[in-house]
C-alpha positions as CSV (number, residue, x, y, z in Angstrom):
1,M,-46.7,-3.0,-53.0
2,E,-45.5,-6.2,-54.6
3,D,-47.0,-9.6,-53.9
4,I,-45.4,-11.7,-51.1
5,L,-45.0,-15.5,-51.2
6,V,-45.3,-17.3,-47.8
7,N,-45.3,-21.1,-47.6
8,G,-46.4,-21.3,-51.2
9,L,-49.3,-18.9,-50.6
10,K,-49.4,-15.7,-52.7
11,L,-50.5,-12.7,-50.8
12,K,-51.7,-9.7,-53.0
13,N,-53.0,-6.2,-52.7
14,I,-51.0,-5.5,-49.6
15,K,-51.7,-2.2,-47.8
16,I,-49.9,-1.3,-44.6
17,S,-51.1,1.4,-42.2
18,E,-50.3,2.5,-38.6
19,V,-53.2,2.6,-36.2
20,G,-53.6,4.3,-32.9
21,G,-56.5,2.3,-31.4
22,Y,-54.2,-0.3,-30.1
23,N,-50.8,1.3,-31.0
24,G,-50.1,-1.0,-33.8
25,I,-49.9,-1.7,-37.5
26,D,-52.6,-3.1,-39.8
27,I,-51.7,-5.1,-42.9
28,H,-54.6,-5.7,-45.3
29,F,-54.0,-8.3,-48.0
30,T,-55.9,-10.7,-50.2
31,F,-55.4,-14.4,-50.7
32,Q,-57.4,-16.1,-53.5
33,D,-59.5,-13.0,-53.9
34,N,-60.5,-12.9,-50.2
35,D,-59.6,-10.1,-47.8
36,Y,-57.7,-10.5,-44.5
37,L,-56.3,-8.2,-41.8
38,F,-53.0,-8.9,-40.0
39,M,-52.8,-6.9,-36.8
40,I,-49.4,-6.3,-35.2
41,A,-48.6,-4.6,-31.9
42,K,-45.8,-1.9,-32.0
43,T,-43.8,-3.4,-29.2
44,N,-40.1,-4.3,-29.1
45,P,-40.0,-6.8,-30.6
46,L,-43.0,-6.5,-32.8
47,M,-45.8,-8.9,-31.8
48,P,-48.3,-10.5,-34.1
49,L,-51.8,-10.1,-32.6
50,N,-54.4,-11.7,-35.0
51,I,-55.3,-12.3,-38.6
52,L,-58.9,-11.7,-39.3
53,H,-61.2,-12.6,-42.3
54,Q,-62.7,-9.5,-43.9
55,F,-64.7,-11.0,-46.7
56,K,-66.8,-8.7,-49.0
57,E,-69.3,-11.6,-49.5
58,N,-70.2,-14.7,-47.6
59,G,-67.8,-17.5,-48.5
60,L,-65.6,-20.4,-47.5
61,C,-62.0,-19.6,-46.3
62,P,-59.7,-21.5,-48.6
63,L,-57.3,-22.1,-45.7
64,C,-59.3,-22.8,-42.5
65,K,-62.4,-24.1,-44.4
66,R,-64.7,-22.1,-42.1
67,T,-67.8,-20.4,-43.5
68,I,-67.2,-16.7,-43.2
69,Y,-69.9,-14.0,-43.4
70,Q,-69.3,-10.7,-45.0
71,Y,-67.4,-8.0,-43.0
72,P,-68.1,-6.6,-40.4
73,I,-70.2,-9.6,-39.1
74,G,-67.6,-12.2,-40.3
75,S,-64.5,-10.6,-38.8
76,Q,-63.4,-13.9,-37.4
77,P,-59.8,-15.1,-36.8
78,C,-58.2,-17.3,-39.5
79,M,-56.6,-20.1,-37.4
80,E,-54.5,-21.4,-40.4
81,F,-52.9,-17.9,-41.0
82,K,-52.5,-17.5,-37.3
83,K,-50.3,-20.7,-37.2
84,M,-47.8,-18.9,-39.5
85,D,-48.1,-15.4,-38.0
86,K,-44.4,-15.2,-37.1
87,L,-43.4,-16.2,-40.6
88,L,-45.8,-13.6,-42.1
89,L,-44.3,-10.9,-39.8
90,E,-40.8,-11.8,-41.0
91,K,-41.9,-11.4,-44.6
92,F,-43.6,-8.1,-44.0
93,K,-40.9,-6.5,-41.7
94,A,-39.0,-5.0,-44.7
95,Y,-42.1,-3.0,-45.7
96,L,-43.1,-1.8,-42.2
97,P,-42.7,1.9,-41.2
98,A,-39.8,2.7,-39.0
99,L,-40.6,2.6,-35.3
């Protein structure tokens, strides 16, 4: 999938998958070589749930400036991405599977 630009932030390596655990959609993406997970509930309308850090190594989130431990221990919400979750959802809608 192509890169997406949101508020000047370039999101790469985007992978979208439907999940049954919470009847939703998971969007995995990277920003500045760090992994994130955007969780969306399949409701009408779609509802953004959370955006989690999923770092492969311990590091500092370039957005929220929190120290993040490697996944799965460091699966913490990114509050800066959460502030723009509705904008992210709008950018991703064109790529989501039909409901």
